[in-house]
LOFIDREN-137795 format. One record per residue (C-alpha): residue in one letter; x, y, z. Coordinates in steps of 0.2 Angstrom, whole numbers, plus 5000, padded with zeros to 4 digits. Layout:
// LOFIDREN-137795
AXYZ;...
END
This chain:
// LOFIDREN-137795
X591953735613;X590553655609;X589453735624;X589953895618;X589353855600;X587653795610;X587653975619;X587854075605;X586453965595;X585253975610;X585554165608;X585654165591;X584054085587;X582954125601;X582754305596;X582054445610;X580054435607;X579354625609;X578254525624;X578754445638;X578054275639;X577054255657;X577854185675;X577354065685;X577054015704;X576453845707;X575753785724;X576453615721;X575753525738;X575853335740;X576753235725;X575253135723;X574353285716;X575453215701;X574453055697;X572753105706;X571153185699;X570853335710;X570353545706;X572153595706;X572853465694;X571253495682;X571753695685;X573753655677;X572753555665;X571953685659;X573253825660;X574353715649;X573053735637;X572653915638;X574354005639;X575854015625;X576653855623;X578553925630;X580353865620;X580753835636;X580653825656;X581853875671;X580953825686;X581453885705;X580853725715;X580953715729;X581553535733;X583153585724;X584253685740;X586253685737;X587653745742;X588253885730;X587053905714;X586853775701;X585753755682;X585453565676;X586753575660;X586053375653;X585253345638;X584253225645;X583953245665;X582953105677;X581453115686;X581953115703;X580653035715;X581253125732;X580053085743;X579452915753;X578052835761;X576952865743;X576152725732;X577252615720;X576252685705;X576952855710;X578752805710;X578352715690;X577952905687;X579352965673;X579353155666;X580553115651;X580653305645;X582353345636;X583453465644;X583953635636;X585753655639;X585953815628;X584753885642;X585853815654;X587253935648;X586454055644;X585654085660;X587354035669;X588054195658;X586454305663;X586854295682;X588154415688;X587654405707;X588454225709;X589754105701;X588253985693;X589053805691;X588353705678;X587453525686;X587553365676;X586853265692;X585253325696;X583853305685;X581853365687;X581353325706;X579453335709;X579553505713;X579653525694;X578853365685;X577153355698;X576453515690;X577253495673;X576653335670;X574953405668;X575353595662;X576353485644;X575953285647;X576853245631;X578353335640;X578853405623;X579353565631;X581453585636;X581353605654;X582853645666;X582953695684;X583853845694;X584353805712;X584053885730;X585853935738;X585253885757;X586453995764;X585654165755;X584454255764;X582754315755;X583254485747;X584854425740;X583554275728;X582654405727;X583854515719;X584854375709;X582954325700;X582954525693;X584654465682;X583554315672;X582254415665;X582954445648;X582354265647;X580454305647;X580854395631;X581454235621;X579854145627;X580754065641;X579154025656;X579954045673;X578953955685;X579353965703;X578553795712;X578453775731;X576853845744;X576654005751;X576053905769;X576853765771;X577553685788;X577153495789;X577553455808;X575753545809;X574953425793;X573053385797;X573053225789;X570853225794;X570553365787;X571253405769;X570153515764;X570253665775;X571353785784;X571853825802;X571254015807;X573254065807;X573554005789;X572054075783;X572454235791;X574354235784;X574054175768;X572654335763;X573854445771;X575254365759;X573954405746;X573554565750;X575454605749;X575754545733;X574254635725;X574954805734;X576654755724;X577454755741;X578854655739;X579854705753;X578754645768;X578654505757;X580454475758;X580554515777;X579254415781;X579854355796;X579454545803;X577554485800;X577454395817;X576854235823;X575654175809;X577054205796;X578454115805;X577153955807;X576753975789;X578753995784;X579753875796;X581153845782;X581053965769;X581253845754;X579453835751;X579354015750;X580954075741;X580154015724;X578754135725;X580154295725;X581054245712;X579054285702;X578954425708;X580554485706;X580254465689;X578554555687;X578354715677;X577454875684;X576054855672;X575754665673;X574354585683;X574254445692;X572854305695;X572754205708;X572054025705;X572053855717;X571653985731;X571353855745;X572153795763;X572353595764;X572653485779;X572753635789;X574453715784;X574853665766;X574353825754;X573953785736;X573953965732;X574553995716;X574854155702;X574954195686;X575754365680;X575454425663;
END
């Protein structure tokens, strides 16, 4: 009964707005971006000050793959340190943003493509908090995560994303967090500021398709040849981009930022849609 009341309160408390909340896809890169000072997180900080503060954030992170679809539904999500081999300073970071049970319920109700299950165990993984720590350093915006069902193909995720479009009219910032080019097996730690030729080429191809609104070719990325297969050896870092593109309105504009490739095979390329 309480959760039904939460849903009722959320729906009534956030009336439909004429203007849609922007969309974000963020290339999150290394977890060290949470604590280092660099050009990427400086831009995250700047954007946090530039865009209107949302009522809540719904994040699709590459680092929450599940069997089925889940949405975090706890009042206080834990900060998950889902990595190893990094300095203790990084493991000591906490991002105490509140959850939003009402938004979780709204998301569950809105999606008809599959059953969305409420999760009380996960929290905020580094694909989410390492970015939001710079966007909203006071952790004063509620955050909910939507998981990626690893059993489903890219087109299924794209279609599911369209069902949550209504949340943009309620002040919810929908953010995908991943990397357009992400091949850790080929990372060159001695080349921090440049990309392999193939990574540069496919990144430019992806950006062209994004600008052309050619989502079909992006959904079927494996048909784009060897370079695309190198860029996306597994889909979890690419799928959050498709969630964001699926929600783009016809007349909305795309602004790329942090458009760089680092360590040979990792793209930080990000985009704001508004």
